[in-house]
C-alpha positions as CSV (number, residue, x, y, z in Angstrom):
1,M,0.0,-0.1,-0.1
2,T,1.5,3.4,-1.0
3,I,0.8,6.2,0.9
4,D,0.7,9.8,-0.1
5,T,3.2,12.1,1.2
6,T,1.2,15.2,-0.8
7,S,0.2,17.8,1.4
8,E,-3.0,19.2,1.0
9,L,-1.7,22.5,-0.3
10,E,-0.1,20.2,-3.5
11,K,-3.1,19.0,-3.6
12,L,-4.6,22.3,-4.8
13,L,-2.8,22.0,-8.1
14,G,-2.4,24.5,-10.9
15,D,-0.3,26.6,-12.2
16,C,-1.3,29.9,-13.7
17,N,-1.3,33.2,-11.8
18,L,-4.9,32.6,-9.9
19,M,-4.2,29.3,-8.4
20,R,-0.8,30.5,-7.2
21,T,-2.0,33.5,-5.7
22,L,-5.0,31.2,-4.1
23,R,-1.8,28.7,-2.6
24,A,-0.1,32.2,-1.4
25,S,-3.3,33.7,0.4
26,I,-3.8,29.8,2.2
27,R,0.2,30.9,2.8
28,K,-0.8,33.5,4.9
29,V,-3.7,32.6,6.4
30,V,-2.1,28.9,7.8
31,D,0.6,32.2,8.9
32,G,-1.4,34.3,10.6
33,D,-2.7,31.2,12.3
34,E,0.5,30.1,13.9
35,R,0.9,33.2,15.4
36,L,-2.3,33.7,16.5
37,R,-2.1,34.5,20.6
38,D,-5.6,34.7,21.4
39,G,-6.0,30.8,20.3
40,H,-9.2,31.7,18.4
41,P,-8.8,32.6,15.0
42,P,-11.6,34.6,12.2
43,A,-13.9,33.2,10.0
44,I,-13.7,32.1,6.8
45,L,-15.9,32.4,3.9
46,V,-14.5,30.2,0.1
47,T,-16.8,30.6,-2.6
48,G,-16.4,29.3,-6.1
49,E,-18.5,27.0,-8.2
50,T,-19.6,23.5,-7.7
51,G,-16.5,20.9,-8.9
52,T,-13.8,23.9,-7.7
53,G,-12.1,22.0,-5.2
54,K,-13.6,24.3,-2.1
55,E,-13.2,21.5,0.0
56,L,-9.7,20.6,-0.9
57,V,-9.0,24.7,0.5
58,A,-11.1,24.0,3.8
59,R,-8.3,20.9,4.2
60,A,-6.0,22.6,3.2
61,L,-6.4,25.4,5.6
62,H,-6.9,23.1,8.4
63,F,-4.3,20.4,7.5
64,E,-1.5,23.1,6.8
65,G,-2.3,25.1,10.3
66,P,-1.9,24.2,14.2
67,R,-5.1,22.8,14.3
68,R,-3.5,19.6,11.4
69,D,-3.9,17.6,15.0
70,Q,-7.3,18.3,15.8
71,P,-10.7,16.8,14.5
72,F,-11.9,18.3,10.9
73,V,-15.3,17.5,10.5
74,E,-17.3,18.5,7.7
75,I,-20.9,18.6,7.0
76,N,-22.7,19.9,4.0
77,C,-25.8,22.1,4.9
78,A,-28.3,21.4,1.6
79,S,-27.8,17.6,2.0
80,I,-29.7,17.5,5.4
81,P,-33.3,18.8,6.1
82,A,-33.3,21.9,8.1
83,Q,-35.6,20.5,10.8
84,L,-32.3,18.5,11.8
85,L,-29.6,20.3,11.0
86,E,-29.9,21.9,14.6
87,S,-29.5,18.9,15.6
88,E,-26.6,17.7,13.9
89,L,-24.9,20.8,14.4
90,F,-25.1,21.9,17.8
91,G,-26.9,18.2,19.5
92,H,-29.8,18.0,21.6
93,E,-30.2,17.1,25.4
94,R,-32.6,13.6,26.3
95,G,-36.6,14.6,26.1
96,A,-35.5,17.4,23.7
97,F,-38.1,15.8,20.7
98,T,-40.0,13.2,20.4
99,D,-37.5,10.6,19.9
100,A,-34.6,11.8,21.7
101,K,-34.0,8.7,23.4
102,S,-30.5,10.0,24.4
103,R,-27.8,12.8,24.9
104,K,-25.6,14.0,21.4
105,L,-23.0,16.3,20.5
106,G,-23.5,18.0,17.3
107,L,-20.9,18.2,15.6
108,V,-19.5,21.4,16.7
109,E,-18.7,19.8,19.9
110,T,-17.1,17.4,18.2
111,A,-14.9,19.9,16.4
112,D,-13.8,21.5,19.2
113,G,-10.6,22.0,19.0
114,G,-10.2,21.9,15.2
115,T,-11.8,22.7,12.5
116,L,-15.7,22.7,10.8
117,F,-16.5,23.2,8.0
118,L,-19.9,24.0,6.6
119,D,-20.3,23.3,3.4
120,E,-22.8,24.4,1.1
121,I,-23.9,27.7,3.7
122,G,-26.3,29.3,1.4
123,D,-28.5,26.8,1.7
124,M,-28.9,27.2,5.9
125,D,-32.1,28.1,7.2
126,L,-32.0,31.3,8.4
127,A,-33.4,30.5,11.9
128,L,-30.3,28.4,12.4
129,Q,-28.3,31.1,10.6
130,A,-29.4,33.1,13.3
131,K,-27.7,30.5,15.5
132,L,-24.8,30.1,14.1
133,L,-24.1,34.1,14.4
134,R,-24.7,33.5,17.9
135,L,-21.9,30.9,18.0
136,L,-19.3,32.5,16.0
137,E,-19.8,35.4,18.5
138,S,-19.8,34.5,22.3
139,R,-17.7,31.0,21.1
140,C,-20.9,28.9,23.0
141,V,-22.8,26.7,22.0
142,R,-26.1,25.2,23.6
143,R,-28.0,22.1,22.6
144,V,-31.2,22.0,22.2
145,G,-33.6,21.4,25.2
146,A,-29.8,22.7,27.2
147,L,-30.6,25.0,29.5
148,R,-26.6,26.0,29.8
149,D,-24.3,26.9,27.4
150,Q,-20.8,25.1,26.2
151,P,-17.4,26.9,25.6
152,V,-15.4,25.8,21.8
153,N,-12.6,26.7,20.5
154,V,-13.7,25.8,16.8
155,R,-12.7,27.4,13.3
156,I,-15.5,28.0,11.1
157,I,-15.1,27.6,7.7
158,A,-17.8,28.4,5.6
159,A,-18.2,27.4,1.5
160,T,-21.2,27.9,-1.1
161,H,-21.0,28.4,-5.0
162,R,-24.7,30.3,-4.3
163,P,-23.7,34.3,-4.9
164,L,-24.7,35.1,-1.1
165,A,-24.6,38.9,-2.2
166,S,-27.3,39.0,-3.7
167,L,-29.1,36.5,-1.5
168,V,-28.3,39.4,1.5
169,A,-29.9,41.9,-0.9
170,E,-33.2,39.3,-1.0
171,G,-33.6,38.2,2.2
172,R,-32.6,35.0,2.6
173,F,-29.1,34.8,4.1
174,R,-28.6,37.5,7.0
175,A,-26.2,40.4,6.0
176,D,-24.6,40.1,9.7
177,L,-23.7,36.5,9.4
178,F,-22.7,37.2,5.2
179,F,-20.0,39.4,6.5
180,R,-18.7,38.0,9.5
181,L,-17.9,35.0,7.7
182,R,-16.3,37.0,5.2
183,T,-13.7,38.1,7.8
184,I,-11.5,35.9,5.3
185,H,-12.2,35.5,1.6
186,L,-11.3,33.3,-0.6
187,A,-12.5,32.5,-4.4
188,I,-11.9,29.7,-6.3
189,P,-11.4,29.9,-10.1
190,A,-13.7,28.2,-12.7
191,L,-11.3,26.0,-14.6
192,R,-12.3,27.5,-17.9
193,D,-10.7,30.3,-16.3
194,R,-6.9,28.6,-15.1
195,G,-5.6,28.0,-19.1
196,E,-3.4,26.2,-19.3
197,D,-3.7,24.5,-16.4
198,I,-6.8,22.8,-18.3
199,E,-4.0,20.3,-20.0
200,R,-1.9,20.1,-17.2
201,L,-4.3,18.2,-15.2
202,A,-6.0,16.0,-17.7
203,E,-2.7,14.8,-18.3
204,H,-2.3,14.4,-13.9
205,Y,-6.2,12.9,-14.3
206,L,-5.4,10.4,-17.1
207,A,-1.9,9.2,-15.5
208,V,-4.2,9.1,-12.1
209,H,-7.2,6.7,-13.9
210,A,-4.7,5.3,-15.9
211,R,-2.2,3.6,-12.8
212,R,-5.8,2.7,-10.9
213,Y,-7.0,0.8,-14.3
214,G,-3.3,-0.7,-15.1
215,R,-3.1,1.4,-18.5
216,E,-0.1,3.1,-17.5
217,G,1.5,4.8,-20.2
218,L,-1.9,6.7,-22.6
219,T,-1.1,10.3,-23.8
220,L,-3.2,13.1,-25.7
221,S,-3.7,13.4,-29.2
222,A,-3.8,17.1,-30.8
223,A,-7.5,16.9,-31.1
224,A,-8.4,16.2,-27.6
225,R,-6.4,18.5,-26.4
226,S,-7.8,21.0,-28.4
227,A,-11.1,19.6,-27.2
228,L,-11.1,19.7,-23.7
229,L,-9.5,23.6,-24.3
230,H,-12.4,24.8,-26.4
231,H,-14.7,23.0,-23.3
232,S,-16.6,25.4,-20.8
233,W,-16.6,23.2,-17.7
234,P,-19.4,24.0,-16.0
235,G,-18.3,21.0,-13.7
236,N,-14.7,22.4,-13.0
237,V,-12.5,20.4,-11.6
238,R,-14.9,17.4,-10.9
239,E,-16.1,17.1,-15.3
240,L,-12.2,16.7,-16.2
241,R,-11.2,14.2,-13.6
242,N,-14.2,12.1,-14.4
243,V,-13.8,12.7,-18.6
244,M,-10.4,11.4,-17.7
245,E,-11.9,8.2,-15.8
246,Q,-14.1,7.7,-18.7
247,A,-11.0,8.2,-21.7
248,V,-8.8,5.8,-19.5
249,L,-12.1,3.1,-19.6
250,M,-12.8,3.7,-23.6
251,S,-9.8,4.1,-25.1
252,G,-9.0,1.6,-27.4
253,G,-5.1,2.1,-27.6
254,P,-2.5,3.8,-26.1
255,V,-3.7,8.1,-27.8
256,V,-6.7,9.2,-26.2
257,E,-8.5,10.5,-29.3
258,S,-11.1,13.4,-29.5
259,V,-13.9,10.6,-29.5
260,D,-13.3,9.4,-26.3
261,L,-14.2,12.9,-24.8
262,D,-17.4,12.0,-25.7
263,W,-19.2,13.7,-22.3
264,L,-17.5,16.7,-24.2
265,P,-19.6,18.6,-26.7
266,P,-18.3,18.1,-30.3
267,S,-15.9,21.3,-31.2
268,G,-18.6,24.4,-32.3
269,A,-21.7,22.6,-31.7
270,A,-22.5,24.6,-28.9
271,S,-22.0,28.6,-30.8
272,T,-23.7,27.8,-33.9
273,G,-25.4,26.2,-36.4
274,N,-22.7,27.0,-38.9
275,P,-20.0,24.5,-38.9
276,G,-17.6,27.1,-40.8
277,A,-18.1,30.2,-38.4
278,A,-16.6,28.1,-34.9
279,G,-13.4,28.5,-35.8
280,S,-12.9,32.1,-36.1
281,M,-15.1,32.9,-32.5
282,T,-13.0,33.4,-29.0
283,L,-14.8,30.6,-25.8
284,E,-16.4,33.9,-24.2
285,Q,-17.9,34.5,-27.8
286,M,-19.0,30.8,-27.8
287,E,-20.5,31.0,-24.4
288,C,-22.6,33.9,-24.9
289,Q,-24.3,32.8,-28.6
290,A,-24.4,29.5,-26.3
291,L,-26.5,31.3,-23.3
292,Q,-29.0,33.4,-26.0
293,R,-29.7,30.4,-27.8
294,A,-30.6,28.9,-24.3
295,L,-32.2,31.7,-23.4
296,G,-34.5,32.9,-26.4
297,S,-35.3,28.7,-26.7
298,S,-37.1,28.9,-22.9
299,R,-38.6,32.2,-23.3
300,W,-35.9,33.6,-20.8
301,N,-37.2,30.5,-18.5
302,V,-33.9,30.8,-16.4
303,S,-34.3,27.4,-14.6
304,R,-35.5,25.7,-17.2
305,A,-32.5,28.1,-19.5
306,A,-29.5,26.2,-17.0
307,R,-30.9,22.7,-17.0
308,E,-30.4,22.5,-20.8
309,L,-27.0,24.2,-20.6
310,G,-25.8,21.9,-17.2
311,I,-25.6,24.8,-15.3
312,S,-26.9,26.6,-11.6
313,R,-29.8,28.9,-12.1
314,D,-26.8,31.0,-10.4
315,A,-24.1,30.5,-12.3
316,L,-26.3,31.4,-15.5
317,R,-28.2,34.4,-13.7
318,Y,-24.4,35.4,-12.7
319,R,-23.5,34.8,-17.0
320,I,-26.6,36.7,-17.9
321,E,-25.0,39.7,-16.4
322,K,-22.0,39.0,-17.1
323,Y,-22.4,39.1,-21.1
324,G,-25.3,41.9,-20.6
325,L,-28.0,39.8,-21.8
326,S,-31.4,41.1,-21.6
327,V,-35.1,39.2,-22.9
328,A,-34.6,42.0,-26.6
329,D,-31.7,40.2,-27.4
Protein backbone atom coordinates (compact mmCIF):
# COMPACT_ATOMS: atom_id res chain seq x y z
CA MET A 1 0.00 0.00 0.00
CA THR A 2 1.44 3.36 -1.08
CA ILE A 3 1.20 6.20 1.44
CA ASP A 4 0.28 9.58 -0.05
CA THR A 5 2.79 12.12 1.31
CA THR A 6 1.43 15.03 -0.74
CA SER A 7 0.55 18.00 1.46
CA GLU A 8 -2.98 19.38 1.31
CA LEU A 9 -1.66 22.60 -0.23
CA GLU A 10 0.16 20.65 -2.95
CA LYS A 11 -3.13 18.95 -3.87
CA LEU A 12 -4.40 22.32 -5.15
CA LEU A 13 -2.86 21.68 -8.56
CA GLY A 14 -2.26 24.40 -11.12
CA ASP A 15 0.43 26.85 -12.23
CA CYS A 16 -1.73 29.73 -13.47
CA ASN A 17 -1.49 33.07 -11.66
CA LEU A 18 -4.95 32.63 -10.13
CA MET A 19 -4.00 29.35 -8.46
CA ARG A 20 -0.63 30.66 -7.34
CA THR A 21 -2.39 33.62 -5.71
CA LEU A 22 -4.89 31.29 -4.02
CA ARG A 23 -2.13 29.08 -2.57
CA ALA A 24 -0.24 32.17 -1.41
CA SER A 25 -3.38 33.46 0.32
CA ILE A 26 -3.88 30.13 2.09
CA ARG A 27 -0.28 30.20 3.24
CA LYS A 28 -0.75 33.71 4.66
CA VAL A 29 -3.83 32.58 6.60
CA VAL A 30 -1.96 29.55 7.96
CA ASP A 31 1.01 31.70 8.97
CA GLY A 32 -1.38 34.07 10.74
CA ASP A 33 -2.93 31.14 12.61
CA GLU A 34 0.51 30.09 13.80
CA ARG A 35 1.07 33.56 15.30
CA LEU A 36 -2.41 33.91 16.78
CA ARG A 37 -2.20 34.59 20.51
CA ASP A 38 -5.79 34.23 21.75
CA GLY A 39 -6.45 30.90 20.03
CA HIS A 40 -9.68 32.04 18.35
CA PRO A 41 -9.16 32.25 14.57
CA PRO A 42 -11.60 34.22 12.39
CA ALA A 43 -14.17 32.58 10.17
CA ILE A 44 -13.32 31.95 6.53
CA LEU A 45 -15.63 32.06 3.52
CA VAL A 46 -14.62 29.98 0.49
CA THR A 47 -16.52 30.67 -2.72
CA GLY A 48 -16.39 29.08 -6.14
CA GLU A 49 -18.50 27.21 -8.65
CA THR A 50 -19.48 23.60 -8.11
CA GLY A 51 -16.53 21.27 -8.64
CA THR A 52 -13.75 23.86 -8.22
CA GLY A 53 -12.32 22.27 -5.05
CA LYS A 54 -13.76 24.15 -2.07
CA GLU A 55 -13.26 21.14 0.22
CA LEU A 56 -9.60 20.91 -0.82
CA VAL A 57 -9.12 24.54 0.20
CA ALA A 58 -10.82 23.90 3.57
CA ARG A 59 -8.63 20.86 4.20
CA ALA A 60 -5.49 22.80 3.28
CA LEU A 61 -6.41 25.56 5.74
CA HIS A 62 -6.86 22.97 8.51
CA PHE A 63 -4.13 20.42 7.89
CA GLU A 64 -1.41 22.95 7.04
CA GLY A 65 -2.13 24.97 10.19
CA PRO A 66 -1.75 24.61 13.97
CA ARG A 67 -5.04 22.67 14.28
CA ARG A 68 -3.81 19.86 12.03
CA ASP A 69 -3.84 17.29 14.87
CA GLN A 70 -7.37 18.22 15.95
CA PRO A 71 -10.70 17.15 14.35
CA PHE A 72 -11.70 18.26 10.88
CA VAL A 73 -15.49 17.89 10.73
CA GLU A 74 -17.50 18.60 7.62
CA ILE A 75 -21.19 18.76 6.79
CA ASN A 76 -23.13 19.68 3.67
CA CYS A 77 -25.88 22.08 4.74
CA ALA A 78 -27.89 21.33 1.58
CA SER A 79 -28.01 17.57 2.17
CA ILE A 80 -29.87 17.60 5.49
CA PRO A 81 -33.43 18.90 6.05
CA ALA A 82 -33.52 22.17 7.98
CA GLN A 83 -35.39 20.60 10.91
CA LEU A 84 -32.60 18.02 11.39
CA LEU A 85 -29.60 20.24 10.70
CA GLU A 86 -29.87 22.08 14.03
CA SER A 87 -29.60 18.83 15.98
CA GLU A 88 -26.70 17.67 13.78
CA LEU A 89 -24.78 20.87 14.40
CA PHE A 90 -25.63 21.69 17.99
CA GLY A 91 -26.65 18.33 19.43
CA HIS A 92 -29.56 17.73 21.81
CA GLU A 93 -30.40 16.63 25.32
CA ARG A 94 -32.39 13.54 26.14
CA GLY A 95 -36.11 14.27 25.80
CA ALA A 96 -35.57 17.46 23.78
CA PHE A 97 -38.00 16.09 21.20
CA THR A 98 -39.96 12.90 20.55
CA ASP A 99 -37.11 10.68 19.31
CA ALA A 100 -34.37 12.14 21.54
CA LYS A 101 -33.85 9.07 23.71
CA SER A 102 -30.33 10.02 24.75
CA ARG A 103 -27.99 12.99 24.77
CA LYS A 104 -26.21 13.62 21.49
CA LEU A 105 -23.14 15.78 20.91
CA GLY A 106 -23.43 18.00 17.86
CA LEU A 107 -20.77 18.47 15.22
CA VAL A 108 -19.76 21.82 16.72
CA GLU A 109 -18.71 20.12 19.97
CA THR A 110 -17.19 17.23 18.03
CA ALA A 111 -14.99 19.73 16.21
CA ASP A 112 -13.89 21.48 19.43
CA GLY A 113 -10.24 22.42 19.10
CA GLY A 114 -10.32 21.84 15.36
CA THR A 115 -12.27 22.95 12.30
CA LEU A 116 -15.93 22.77 11.29
CA PHE A 117 -16.41 22.94 7.52
CA LEU A 118 -19.92 24.05 6.54
CA ASP A 119 -20.33 23.31 2.85
CA GLU A 120 -23.18 24.94 0.90
CA ILE A 121 -23.79 27.51 3.65
CA GLY A 122 -26.05 29.42 1.24
CA ASP A 123 -28.72 26.74 1.71
CA MET A 124 -28.91 27.14 5.49
CA ASP A 125 -32.28 28.10 7.00
CA LEU A 126 -32.55 31.70 8.25
CA ALA A 127 -33.41 30.65 11.80
CA LEU A 128 -30.35 28.41 11.95
CA GLN A 129 -28.22 31.21 10.51
CA ALA A 130 -29.04 33.24 13.63
CA LYS A 131 -27.77 30.42 15.86
CA LEU A 132 -24.59 30.10 13.81
CA LEU A 133 -24.00 33.83 14.19
CA ARG A 134 -24.39 33.48 17.96
CA LEU A 135 -21.82 30.67 17.95
CA LEU A 136 -19.36 32.87 16.07
CA GLU A 137 -19.89 35.79 18.44
CA SER A 138 -20.11 34.00 21.81
CA ARG A 139 -17.89 30.97 21.06
CA CYS A 140 -20.45 28.92 22.94
CA VAL A 141 -22.92 26.24 21.88
CA ARG A 142 -26.19 25.22 23.48
CA ARG A 143 -27.63 21.81 22.71
CA VAL A 144 -31.29 21.62 21.76
CA GLY A 145 -33.23 21.28 25.02
CA ALA A 146 -30.27 22.34 27.18
CA LEU A 147 -30.28 25.16 29.75
CA ARG A 148 -26.57 26.00 29.69
CA ASP A 149 -24.05 27.00 27.08
CA GLN A 150 -20.91 24.98 26.44
CA PRO A 151 -17.74 26.93 25.50
CA VAL A 152 -16.07 25.72 22.30
CA ASN A 153 -12.97 26.67 20.39
CA VAL A 154 -13.70 25.88 16.76
CA ARG A 155 -12.58 27.39 13.47
CA ILE A 156 -15.53 27.85 11.11
CA ILE A 157 -14.91 27.52 7.38
CA ALA A 158 -18.01 28.06 5.24
CA ALA A 159 -18.25 27.40 1.52
CA THR A 160 -20.80 28.07 -1.19
CA HIS A 161 -21.24 28.24 -4.94
CA ARG A 162 -24.13 30.68 -4.50
CA PRO A 163 -23.80 34.51 -4.63
CA LEU A 164 -24.30 35.32 -0.95
CA ALA A 165 -24.37 39.07 -1.56
CA SER A 166 -27.38 38.59 -3.85
CA LEU A 167 -29.05 36.32 -1.28
CA VAL A 168 -28.54 39.04 1.34
CA ALA A 169 -30.16 41.60 -0.95
CA GLU A 170 -33.11 39.22 -1.43
CA GLY A 171 -33.48 38.68 2.32
CA ARG A 172 -32.55 35.00 2.08
CA PHE A 173 -29.24 35.25 3.94
CA ARG A 174 -28.43 37.31 7.03
CA ALA A 175 -26.21 40.31 6.30
CA ASP A 176 -24.58 40.17 9.74
CA LEU A 177 -23.66 36.51 9.27
CA PHE A 178 -22.39 37.17 5.74
CA PHE A 179 -19.99 39.86 6.93
CA ARG A 180 -18.91 37.76 9.91
CA LEU A 181 -18.16 34.75 7.71
CA ARG A 182 -16.20 36.70 5.16
CA THR A 183 -13.66 38.03 7.65
CA ILE A 184 -11.36 36.12 5.32
CA HIS A 185 -12.62 35.45 1.79
CA LEU A 186 -10.96 33.00 -0.58
CA ALA A 187 -12.36 32.76 -4.11
CA ILE A 188 -11.53 29.70 -6.22
CA PRO A 189 -11.29 30.34 -9.97
CA ALA A 190 -13.42 28.40 -12.45
CA LEU A 191 -11.49 25.87 -14.54
CA ARG A 192 -12.30 27.67 -17.81
CA ASP A 193 -10.42 30.73 -16.47
CA ARG A 194 -7.25 28.79 -15.73
CA GLY A 195 -5.78 28.56 -19.24
CA GLU A 196 -3.10 25.92 -19.67
CA ASP A 197 -3.95 24.40 -16.28
CA ILE A 198 -6.72 22.54 -18.12
CA GLU A 199 -4.19 20.56 -20.12
CA ARG A 200 -1.91 19.98 -17.14
CA LEU A 201 -4.78 18.76 -14.96
CA ALA A 202 -6.03 16.51 -17.76
CA GLU A 203 -2.61 14.88 -18.00
CA HIS A 204 -2.48 14.48 -14.21
CA TYR A 205 -5.89 12.79 -13.95
CA LEU A 206 -5.20 10.70 -17.04
CA ALA A 207 -2.07 9.34 -15.33
CA VAL A 208 -3.91 8.81 -12.02
CA HIS A 209 -6.72 6.81 -13.61
CA ALA A 210 -4.36 4.96 -15.94
CA ARG A 211 -2.50 3.64 -12.86
CA ARG A 212 -5.81 2.65 -11.22
CA TYR A 213 -6.88 0.60 -14.24
CA GLY A 214 -3.44 -0.75 -15.14
CA ARG A 215 -3.14 1.26 -18.36
CA GLU A 216 0.02 3.27 -17.73
CA GLY A 217 1.51 5.17 -20.65
CA LEU A 218 -1.68 6.70 -22.07
CA THR A 219 -1.27 10.06 -23.82
CA LEU A 220 -3.61 12.68 -25.26
CA SER A 221 -3.78 13.34 -28.99
CA ALA A 222 -3.60 16.90 -30.34
CA ALA A 223 -7.31 16.75 -31.20
CA ALA A 224 -8.18 15.61 -27.67
CA ARG A 225 -6.13 18.45 -26.18
CA SER A 226 -7.93 20.95 -28.40
CA ALA A 227 -11.33 19.56 -27.38
CA LEU A 228 -10.41 19.87 -23.71
CA LEU A 229 -9.25 23.46 -24.10
CA HIS A 230 -12.41 24.50 -25.97
CA HIS A 231 -14.89 22.98 -23.52
CA SER A 232 -16.51 25.43 -21.05
CA TRP A 233 -16.25 22.99 -18.10
CA PRO A 234 -19.47 23.78 -16.20
CA GLY A 235 -18.53 21.01 -13.74
CA ASN A 236 -14.99 22.39 -13.34
CA VAL A 237 -12.15 20.17 -12.00
CA ARG A 238 -14.56 17.48 -10.83
CA GLU A 239 -15.94 17.15 -14.36
CA LEU A 240 -12.44 17.02 -15.86
CA ARG A 241 -11.42 14.26 -13.44
CA ASN A 242 -14.46 12.19 -14.42
CA VAL A 243 -13.92 12.79 -18.13
CA MET A 244 -10.35 11.49 -17.79
CA GLU A 245 -11.56 8.36 -16.00
CA GLN A 246 -13.98 7.66 -18.82
CA ALA A 247 -11.23 8.30 -21.38
CA VAL A 248 -9.04 5.65 -19.71
CA LEU A 249 -11.89 3.14 -19.90
CA MET A 250 -13.03 3.96 -23.43
CA SER A 251 -9.80 4.54 -25.34
CA GLY A 252 -8.87 1.61 -27.55
CA GLY A 253 -5.14 2.23 -27.78
CA PRO A 254 -2.26 4.08 -26.15
CA VAL A 255 -3.47 7.48 -27.40
CA VAL A 256 -6.69 9.09 -26.13
CA GLU A 257 -8.54 10.67 -29.07
CA SER A 258 -11.22 13.36 -29.01
CA VAL A 259 -13.89 10.70 -29.73
CA ASP A 260 -13.00 9.09 -26.37
CA LEU A 261 -14.12 12.30 -24.63
CA ASP A 262 -17.78 11.91 -25.46
CA TRP A 263 -18.91 13.95 -22.46
CA LEU A 264 -17.73 16.94 -24.45
CA PRO A 265 -19.79 18.49 -27.29
CA PRO A 266 -18.28 18.46 -30.79
CA SER A 267 -16.05 21.48 -31.39
CA GLY A 268 -18.23 24.51 -32.10
CA ALA A 269 -21.52 22.64 -31.65
CA ALA A 270 -22.50 24.69 -28.63
CA SER A 271 -21.96 27.99 -30.34
CA THR A 272 -23.34 28.09 -33.84
CA GLY A 273 -25.23 26.23 -36.46
CA ASN A 274 -22.66 27.24 -39.07
CA PRO A 275 -19.89 24.65 -38.97
CA GLY A 276 -17.46 26.99 -40.66
CA ALA A 277 -17.95 29.84 -38.21
CA ALA A 278 -16.69 28.24 -34.99
CA GLY A 279 -13.01 28.57 -35.79
CA SER A 280 -13.18 32.38 -35.97
CA MET A 281 -15.00 32.80 -32.65
CA THR A 282 -13.50 33.25 -29.19
CA LEU A 283 -14.54 30.96 -26.32
CA GLU A 284 -16.47 33.85 -24.73
CA GLN A 285 -18.35 34.49 -27.99
CA MET A 286 -19.28 30.81 -28.21
CA GLU A 287 -20.43 30.81 -24.59
CA CYS A 288 -22.49 33.98 -25.14
CA GLN A 289 -24.21 32.47 -28.18
CA ALA A 290 -25.00 29.27 -26.25
CA LEU A 291 -26.57 31.36 -23.49
CA GLN A 292 -28.63 33.42 -25.93
CA ARG A 293 -29.91 30.31 -27.69
CA ALA A 294 -30.85 28.53 -24.43
CA LEU A 295 -32.56 31.62 -23.04
CA GLY A 296 -34.40 32.20 -26.30
CA SER A 297 -35.64 28.62 -26.60
CA SER A 298 -36.85 28.69 -22.99
CA ARG A 299 -38.47 32.13 -23.40
CA TRP A 300 -36.13 33.42 -20.69
CA ASN A 301 -37.15 30.80 -18.16
CA VAL A 302 -33.87 30.85 -16.24
CA SER A 303 -34.43 27.50 -14.51
CA ARG A 304 -35.20 25.72 -17.78
CA ALA A 305 -32.29 27.38 -19.60
CA ALA A 306 -29.90 26.45 -16.77
CA ARG A 307 -30.98 22.79 -16.98
CA GLU A 308 -30.46 22.82 -20.75
CA LEU A 309 -26.96 24.26 -20.32
CA GLY A 310 -26.09 21.94 -17.42
CA ILE A 311 -25.27 24.76 -14.98
CA SER A 312 -26.92 26.17 -11.86
CA ARG A 313 -29.38 29.06 -11.96
CA ASP A 314 -26.91 31.23 -10.05
CA ALA A 315 -24.16 30.48 -12.56
CA LEU A 316 -26.52 31.38 -15.41
CA ARG A 317 -27.57 34.63 -13.73
CA TYR A 318 -23.90 35.51 -13.28
CA ARG A 319 -23.25 34.99 -16.98
CA ILE A 320 -26.36 36.95 -17.98
CA GLU A 321 -24.95 39.88 -16.01
CA LYS A 322 -21.43 39.27 -17.27
CA TYR A 323 -22.47 39.50 -20.93
CA GLY A 324 -25.17 42.15 -20.38
CA LEU A 325 -27.87 39.94 -21.89
CA SER A 326 -31.53 40.97 -21.90
CA VAL A 327 -34.82 39.72 -23.31
CA ALA A 328 -34.37 42.01 -26.32
CA ASP A 329 -31.21 40.10 -27.27
